[in-house]
VOFI-816637 format. One record per residue (C-alpha): residue number from 0; residue in three letters; z, x, y. Coordinates in steps of 0.25 Angstrom, whole numbers, plus 2048, in hexadecimal, padded with zeros to 3 digits. Last residue first. Layout:
# residues N
+-----+-----+-----+-----+-----+
!   n ! res !   z !   x !   y !
+-----+-----+-----+-----+-----+
! NUM ! ala !   Z !   X !   Y !
...
+-----+-----+-----+-----+-----+
END
This chain:
# residues 318
+-----+-----+-----+-----+-----+
!   n ! res !   z !   x !   y !
+-----+-----+-----+-----+-----+
! 317 ! unk ! 52C ! CF3 ! 06E !
! 316 ! unk ! 532 ! D00 ! 069 !
! 315 ! unk ! 524 ! D07 ! 06C !
! 314 ! unk ! 525 ! D16 ! 067 !
! 313 ! unk ! 51F ! D20 ! 070 !
! 312 ! unk ! 514 ! D29 ! 06B !
! 311 ! unk ! 50A ! D25 ! 076 !
! 310 ! unk ! 516 ! D26 ! 080 !
! 309 ! unk ! 50F ! D2D ! 08C !
! 308 ! unk ! 517 ! D2D ! 098 !
! 307 ! unk ! 511 ! D30 ! 0A6 !
! 306 ! unk ! 518 ! D39 ! 0AF !
! 305 ! unk ! 51A ! D39 ! 0BF !
! 304 ! unk ! 529 ! D3C ! 0BD !
! 303 ! unk ! 527 ! D4A ! 0B8 !
! 302 ! unk ! 51C ! D4E ! 0AE !
! 301 ! unk ! 523 ! D55 ! 0A2 !
! 300 ! unk ! 531 ! D52 ! 0A4 !
! 299 ! unk ! 52E ! D43 ! 0A8 !
! 298 ! unk ! 525 ! D42 ! 09C !
! 297 ! unk ! 52F ! D46 ! 092 !
! 296 ! unk ! 53A ! D3D ! 099 !
! 295 ! unk ! 531 ! D31 ! 098 !
! 294 ! unk ! 52C ! D34 ! 08A !
! 293 ! unk ! 53B ! D34 ! 085 !
! 292 ! unk ! 53E ! D28 ! 08E !
! 291 ! unk ! 533 ! D20 ! 089 !
! 290 ! unk ! 538 ! D22 ! 07A !
! 289 ! unk ! 546 ! D1E ! 07E !
! 288 ! unk ! 542 ! D12 ! 087 !
! 287 ! unk ! 545 ! D07 ! 07D !
! 286 ! unk ! 552 ! D0E ! 07A !
! 285 ! unk ! 556 ! D0F ! 088 !
! 284 ! unk ! 555 ! D00 ! 08A !
! 283 ! unk ! 55C ! CFE ! 07D !
! 282 ! unk ! 568 ! D06 ! 082 !
! 281 ! unk ! 569 ! CFD ! 08E !
! 280 ! unk ! 569 ! CF1 ! 086 !
! 279 ! unk ! 573 ! CF6 ! 07C !
! 278 ! unk ! 57D ! CF8 ! 088 !
! 277 ! unk ! 57B ! CEA ! 08C !
! 276 ! unk ! 57C ! CE4 ! 07E !
! 275 ! unk ! 588 ! CED ! 07B !
! 274 ! unk ! 590 ! CE8 ! 086 !
! 273 ! unk ! 58C ! CDA ! 084 !
! 272 ! unk ! 590 ! CDA ! 075 !
! 271 ! unk ! 59E ! CDD ! 077 !
! 270 ! unk ! 5A3 ! CDB ! 069 !
! 269 ! unk ! 5B2 ! CD8 ! 068 !
! 268 ! unk ! 5B1 ! CCA ! 063 !
! 267 ! unk ! 5A2 ! CC7 ! 060 !
! 266 ! unk ! 59B ! CBE ! 06A !
! 265 ! unk ! 5A4 ! CC4 ! 074 !
! 264 ! unk ! 5A3 ! CBF ! 083 !
! 263 ! unk ! 59E ! CCB ! 08A !
! 262 ! unk ! 5A3 ! CD7 ! 092 !
! 261 ! unk ! 59C ! CE3 ! 097 !
! 260 ! unk ! 5A8 ! CEA ! 09D !
! 259 ! unk ! 5AA ! CF4 ! 091 !
! 258 ! unk ! 59B ! CF8 ! 093 !
! 257 ! unk ! 59D ! CFD ! 0A1 !
! 256 ! unk ! 599 ! D0C ! 09F !
! 255 ! unk ! 58F ! D07 ! 095 !
! 254 ! unk ! 589 ! CFD ! 09F !
! 253 ! unk ! 589 ! D08 ! 0AA !
! 252 ! unk ! 581 ! D12 ! 0A1 !
! 251 ! unk ! 578 ! D06 ! 09D !
! 250 ! unk ! 575 ! D03 ! 0AC !
! 249 ! unk ! 571 ! D12 ! 0AE !
! 248 ! unk ! 569 ! D14 ! 0A1 !
! 247 ! unk ! 562 ! D07 ! 0A4 !
! 246 ! unk ! 55E ! D0B ! 0B2 !
! 245 ! unk ! 559 ! D18 ! 0AC !
! 244 ! unk ! 550 ! D11 ! 0A2 !
! 243 ! unk ! 54A ! D08 ! 0AD !
! 242 ! unk ! 547 ! D15 ! 0B4 !
! 241 ! unk ! 540 ! D1B ! 0A8 !
! 240 ! unk ! 537 ! D0E ! 0A6 !
! 239 ! unk ! 533 ! D0E ! 0B5 !
! 238 ! unk ! 531 ! D1D ! 0B5 !
! 237 ! unk ! 528 ! D1C ! 0A9 !
! 236 ! unk ! 520 ! D11 ! 0B0 !
! 235 ! unk ! 51E ! D19 ! 0BC !
! 234 ! unk ! 51A ! D26 ! 0B4 !
! 233 ! unk ! 50F ! D1F ! 0AC !
! 232 ! unk ! 512 ! D1A ! 09D !
! 231 ! unk ! 508 ! D1D ! 092 !
! 230 ! unk ! 50C ! D17 ! 085 !
! 229 ! unk ! 4FE ! D12 ! 081 !
! 228 ! unk ! 4FD ! D05 ! 088 !
! 227 ! unk ! 504 ! CFC ! 07D !
! 226 ! unk ! 510 ! D06 ! 07D !
! 225 ! unk ! 512 ! D06 ! 08C !
! 224 ! unk ! 511 ! CF7 ! 08C !
! 223 ! unk ! 51B ! CF6 ! 081 !
! 222 ! unk ! 525 ! CFF ! 089 !
! 221 ! unk ! 523 ! CF7 ! 095 !
! 220 ! unk ! 525 ! CEA ! 08D !
! 219 ! unk ! 532 ! CF0 ! 087 !
! 218 ! unk ! 538 ! CF5 ! 095 !
! 217 ! unk ! 53D ! CE7 ! 098 !
! 216 ! unk ! 546 ! CE8 ! 08B !
! 215 ! unk ! 552 ! CED ! 093 !
! 214 ! unk ! 550 ! CE5 ! 09F !
! 213 ! unk ! 54F ! CD8 ! 096 !
! 212 ! unk ! 55D ! CDC ! 090 !
! 211 ! unk ! 564 ! CDF ! 09D !
! 210 ! unk ! 55E ! CD2 ! 0A4 !
! 209 ! unk ! 563 ! CCA ! 098 !
! 208 ! unk ! 571 ! CD0 ! 09A !
! 207 ! unk ! 571 ! CCC ! 0A8 !
! 206 ! unk ! 56C ! CBE ! 0A5 !
! 205 ! unk ! 576 ! CBC ! 09A !
! 204 ! unk ! 581 ! CC0 ! 0A4 !
! 203 ! unk ! 57B ! CB6 ! 0AD !
! 202 ! unk ! 57C ! CAB ! 0A3 !
! 201 ! unk ! 589 ! CAF ! 09E !
! 200 ! unk ! 590 ! CAF ! 0AB !
! 199 ! unk ! 59D ! CB8 ! 0AB !
! 198 ! unk ! 595 ! CC3 ! 0B1 !
! 197 ! unk ! 59A ! CCD ! 0A8 !
! 196 ! unk ! 599 ! CC4 ! 09C !
! 195 ! unk ! 58F ! CCD ! 093 !
! 194 ! unk ! 582 ! CC8 ! 08D !
! 193 ! unk ! 57F ! CCA ! 07E !
! 192 ! unk ! 57B ! CBC ! 079 !
! 191 ! unk ! 574 ! CB7 ! 086 !
! 190 ! unk ! 56E ! CC5 ! 088 !
! 189 ! unk ! 569 ! CC5 ! 07A !
! 188 ! unk ! 562 ! CB8 ! 07C !
! 187 ! unk ! 55C ! CBC ! 08A !
! 186 ! unk ! 557 ! CC9 ! 084 !
! 185 ! unk ! 551 ! CC2 ! 078 !
! 184 ! unk ! 549 ! CB9 ! 082 !
! 183 ! unk ! 544 ! CC5 ! 08A !
! 182 ! unk ! 53F ! CCC ! 07E !
! 181 ! unk ! 538 ! CBF ! 079 !
! 180 ! unk ! 531 ! CBE ! 087 !
! 179 ! unk ! 52D ! CCC ! 088 !
! 178 ! unk ! 521 ! CCD ! 07E !
! 177 ! unk ! 51B ! CDB ! 080 !
! 176 ! unk ! 50D ! CD9 ! 085 !
! 175 ! unk ! 50B ! CE3 ! 090 !
! 174 ! unk ! 4FF ! CE9 ! 089 !
! 173 ! unk ! 4F7 ! CDC ! 08C !
! 172 ! unk ! 4FC ! CDC ! 09A !
! 171 ! unk ! 4F8 ! CEA ! 09F !
! 170 ! unk ! 4F9 ! CE7 ! 0AE !
! 169 ! unk ! 4ED ! CEE ! 0B5 !
! 168 ! unk ! 4E6 ! CE1 ! 0B9 !
! 167 ! unk ! 4F4 ! CDB ! 0BD !
! 166 ! unk ! 4F6 ! CE4 ! 0C9 !
! 165 ! unk ! 4F9 ! CD9 ! 0D3 !
! 164 ! unk ! 4FE ! CCE ! 0CA !
! 163 ! unk ! 505 ! CD1 ! 0BD !
! 162 ! unk ! 508 ! CE0 ! 0BF !
! 161 ! unk ! 50A ! CDF ! 0CE !
! 160 ! unk ! 513 ! CD3 ! 0CD !
! 159 ! unk ! 51B ! CD9 ! 0C2 !
! 158 ! unk ! 51E ! CE5 ! 0CB !
! 157 ! unk ! 522 ! CDC ! 0D6 !
! 156 ! unk ! 52C ! CD5 ! 0CD !
! 155 ! unk ! 531 ! CE3 ! 0C8 !
! 154 ! unk ! 533 ! CE7 ! 0D7 !
! 153 ! unk ! 53B ! CDA ! 0DA !
! 152 ! unk ! 544 ! CDC ! 0CE !
! 151 ! unk ! 547 ! CEA ! 0D1 !
! 150 ! unk ! 54A ! CE6 ! 0DF !
! 149 ! unk ! 553 ! CDB ! 0DB !
! 148 ! unk ! 55A ! CE5 ! 0D1 !
! 147 ! unk ! 55C ! CEF ! 0DD !
! 146 ! unk ! 562 ! CE4 ! 0E5 !
! 145 ! unk ! 56C ! CDF ! 0DA !
! 144 ! unk ! 572 ! CED ! 0D9 !
! 143 ! unk ! 572 ! CEF ! 0E8 !
! 142 ! unk ! 57A ! CE3 ! 0EB !
! 141 ! unk ! 589 ! CE3 ! 0E7 !
! 140 ! unk ! 587 ! CEB ! 0DA !
! 139 ! unk ! 584 ! CF8 ! 0E3 !
! 138 ! unk ! 593 ! CF6 ! 0E8 !
! 137 ! unk ! 599 ! CFB ! 0DB !
! 136 ! unk ! 59C ! CF2 ! 0CF !
! 135 ! unk ! 58D ! CF3 ! 0CA !
! 134 ! unk ! 588 ! CE5 ! 0C6 !
! 133 ! unk ! 588 ! CDE ! 0B8 !
! 132 ! unk ! 593 ! CD3 ! 0BA !
! 131 ! unk ! 592 ! CD1 ! 0C9 !
! 130 ! unk ! 58B ! CC4 ! 0CA !
! 129 ! unk ! 582 ! CC0 ! 0D5 !
! 128 ! unk ! 575 ! CC9 ! 0D5 !
! 127 ! unk ! 579 ! CD0 ! 0C9 !
! 126 ! unk ! 577 ! CC4 ! 0BF !
! 125 ! unk ! 56A ! CBE ! 0C2 !
! 124 ! unk ! 566 ! CCC ! 0C7 !
! 123 ! unk ! 566 ! CD1 ! 0B8 !
! 122 ! unk ! 55E ! CC5 ! 0B3 !
! 121 ! unk ! 553 ! CC8 ! 0BE !
! 120 ! unk ! 553 ! CD7 ! 0BC !
! 119 ! unk ! 550 ! CD5 ! 0AD !
! 118 ! unk ! 546 ! CCA ! 0B0 !
! 117 ! unk ! 53F ! CD5 ! 0B9 !
! 116 ! unk ! 540 ! CDF ! 0AD !
! 115 ! unk ! 53A ! CD5 ! 0A3 !
! 114 ! unk ! 52E ! CD2 ! 0AC !
! 113 ! unk ! 52C ! CE1 ! 0AF !
! 112 ! unk ! 52B ! CE4 ! 0A0 !
! 111 ! unk ! 521 ! CD9 ! 09E !
! 110 ! unk ! 519 ! CDE ! 0AA !
! 109 ! unk ! 518 ! CEB ! 0A2 !
! 108 ! unk ! 512 ! CF7 ! 0AB !
! 107 ! unk ! 508 ! D00 ! 0A5 !
! 106 ! unk ! 4FD ! CFB ! 0AE !
! 105 ! unk ! 502 ! CF6 ! 0BB !
! 104 ! unk ! 4F8 ! CFD ! 0C4 !
! 103 ! unk ! 4F8 ! CFC ! 0D3 !
! 102 ! unk ! 4FC ! D0B ! 0D2 !
! 101 ! unk ! 505 ! D0C ! 0DE !
! 100 ! unk ! 50A ! CFE ! 0DF !
!  99 ! unk ! 50D ! CFE ! 0CF !
!  98 ! unk ! 513 ! D0C ! 0CF !
!  97 ! unk ! 51C ! D09 ! 0DB !
!  96 ! unk ! 521 ! CFC ! 0D5 !
!  95 ! unk ! 524 ! D03 ! 0C8 !
!  94 ! unk ! 52C ! D0D ! 0CF !
!  93 ! unk ! 534 ! D02 ! 0D6 !
!  92 ! unk ! 537 ! CFB ! 0C9 !
!  91 ! unk ! 53D ! D08 ! 0C3 !
!  90 ! unk ! 544 ! D0A ! 0D0 !
!  89 ! unk ! 54A ! CFC ! 0CE !
!  88 ! unk ! 54F ! D00 ! 0C1 !
!  87 ! unk ! 555 ! D0D ! 0C6 !
!  86 ! unk ! 55C ! D05 ! 0D1 !
!  85 ! unk ! 561 ! CFB ! 0C6 !
!  84 ! unk ! 568 ! D07 ! 0BF !
!  83 ! unk ! 56E ! D0D ! 0CC !
!  82 ! unk ! 574 ! D00 ! 0CE !
!  81 ! unk ! 57B ! D00 ! 0C0 !
!  80 ! unk ! 57F ! D0F ! 0C2 !
!  79 ! unk ! 587 ! D09 ! 0CE !
!  78 ! unk ! 592 ! D06 ! 0C4 !
!  77 ! unk ! 596 ! D14 ! 0C5 !
!  76 ! unk ! 59B ! D13 ! 0D3 !
!  75 ! unk ! 596 ! D1E ! 0DD !
!  74 ! unk ! 598 ! D17 ! 0E9 !
!  73 ! unk ! 590 ! D0B ! 0E5 !
!  72 ! unk ! 589 ! D0A ! 0F2 !
!  71 ! unk ! 589 ! D18 ! 0F9 !
!  70 ! unk ! 589 ! D21 ! 0ED !
!  69 ! unk ! 582 ! D1A ! 0E2 !
!  68 ! unk ! 579 ! D11 ! 0EB !
!  67 ! unk ! 575 ! D1D ! 0F3 !
!  66 ! unk ! 571 ! D26 ! 0E7 !
!  65 ! unk ! 56A ! D1A ! 0E1 !
!  64 ! unk ! 562 ! D17 ! 0EE !
!  63 ! unk ! 55E ! D26 ! 0EE !
!  62 ! unk ! 559 ! D25 ! 0E0 !
!  61 ! unk ! 551 ! D18 ! 0E3 !
!  60 ! unk ! 54B ! D1E ! 0F0 !
!  59 ! unk ! 547 ! D2B ! 0E9 !
!  58 ! unk ! 541 ! D25 ! 0DD !
!  57 ! unk ! 539 ! D1B ! 0E5 !
!  56 ! unk ! 534 ! D26 ! 0EF !
!  55 ! unk ! 530 ! D2F ! 0E3 !
!  54 ! unk ! 528 ! D23 ! 0DD !
!  53 ! unk ! 522 ! D20 ! 0EA !
!  52 ! unk ! 51E ! D2F ! 0EC !
!  51 ! unk ! 517 ! D2F ! 0DF !
!  50 ! unk ! 51C ! D36 ! 0D3 !
!  49 ! unk ! 51A ! D45 ! 0D1 !
!  48 ! unk ! 50D ! D4D ! 0CE !
!  47 ! unk ! 50E ! D55 ! 0C2 !
!  46 ! unk ! 511 ! D64 ! 0C6 !
!  45 ! unk ! 518 ! D67 ! 0B9 !
!  44 ! unk ! 526 ! D67 ! 0BF !
!  43 ! unk ! 525 ! D58 ! 0C1 !
!  42 ! unk ! 526 ! D52 ! 0CF !
!  41 ! unk ! 531 ! D49 ! 0D1 !
!  40 ! unk ! 53A ! D54 ! 0D6 !
!  39 ! unk ! 530 ! D58 ! 0E1 !
!  38 ! unk ! 52F ! D4A ! 0E6 !
!  37 ! unk ! 53E ! D49 ! 0E7 !
!  36 ! unk ! 53E ! D56 ! 0EF !
!  35 ! unk ! 534 ! D51 ! 0F8 !
!  34 ! unk ! 53B ! D44 ! 0FA !
!  33 ! unk ! 548 ! D4B ! 0FD !
!  32 ! unk ! 541 ! D54 ! 108 !
!  31 ! unk ! 53B ! D47 ! 10E !
!  30 ! unk ! 549 ! D41 ! 10E !
!  29 ! unk ! 550 ! D4D ! 115 !
!  28 ! unk ! 55F ! D4A ! 114 !
!  27 ! unk ! 560 ! D4F ! 106 !
!  26 ! unk ! 56C ! D49 ! 0FF !
!  25 ! unk ! 577 ! D53 ! 0FD !
!  24 ! unk ! 57D ! D56 ! 0F0 !
!  23 ! unk ! 58C ! D5A ! 0EC !
!  22 ! unk ! 591 ! D4C ! 0F1 !
!  21 ! unk ! 58A ! D45 ! 0E5 !
!  20 ! unk ! 593 ! D4C ! 0DB !
!  19 ! unk ! 59F ! D47 ! 0E2 !
!  18 ! unk ! 59A ! D39 ! 0E2 !
!  17 ! unk ! 596 ! D39 ! 0D4 !
!  16 ! unk ! 5A4 ! D3E ! 0D0 !
!  15 ! unk ! 5AA ! D33 ! 0D8 !
!  14 ! unk ! 5A0 ! D29 ! 0D2 !
!  13 ! unk ! 5A4 ! D2D ! 0C4 !
!  12 ! unk ! 5B2 ! D2D ! 0C6 !
!  11 ! unk ! 5B1 ! D1F ! 0CD !
!  10 ! unk ! 5A9 ! D1A ! 0C1 !
!   9 ! unk ! 5B4 ! D1E ! 0B8 !
!   8 ! unk ! 5BD ! D15 ! 0BF !
!   7 ! unk ! 5B3 ! D09 ! 0BF !
!   6 ! unk ! 5B6 ! D05 ! 0B1 !
!   5 ! unk ! 5C5 ! D04 ! 0B3 !
!   4 ! unk ! 5C2 ! CFD ! 0C0 !
!   3 ! unk ! 5BC ! CF1 ! 0B8 !
!   2 ! unk ! 5AD ! CEF ! 0B7 !
!   1 ! unk ! 5A7 ! CE2 ! 0BB !
!   0 ! unk ! 598 ! CE5 ! 0B8 !
+-----+-----+-----+-----+-----+
END
């Protein structure tokens, strides 16, 4: 987002305090020792076996990349929270890939949801790869932000290939039956009406907004599949959904902070519909996942990260 210096001045304060706080900690030099500590931390206190080494490695790698990006690429700028958000989204896709390759089983994964997620990535990249309107204003928006989105898109397409071709025998196609085409069409119509004008190009502003809306509702096919198959969600899928929520919280936080700079051509004089459409979409995503979030936190506290969520009594909002 093209944000003025007035908006960035609080960011300098935030980044400075973050930098000072970071100086009080020392990064362990012994990588093997750090991995052992991470493995111990990811094992529940009740003695339940923790997640696989591949999952621990993925978390460690992405968290390390986020730390390096924030301090050494973005120089602590607040706008880098957008890059952190897409990195959490990419981590979710990577964990799903690790699960599929490790198990060779795609049961419990919605291909329709991944199709919508891939479309969301593509629409967002159609704007961010050559226009500056919706990018972080720090150095991470020059290349890294787009590169992470491309990685997430490629991982999603690979996961779709595994579901629909390689491991199709375990795909629960009948249960994964939520009609997504009407939802996508509604998203495009709303985007055409409610888009902002930050890019100054109505078509690509519409594409970005449609990507946001489709990304928000892409979780619905997965929730529908969970409901149709008895409400049991394995640990990998639960982390996938939770990381998407974390990503949305981070991007929504920035959009709220920069809300006065989300401009549009007024349909009603004095009513900034784009601002509230963008913020409302982020809130809606979290509302979709509210019931899941309660079960996830409860399972996480009881069983650690290698938890299975049972939502037999959950309400289906789809």
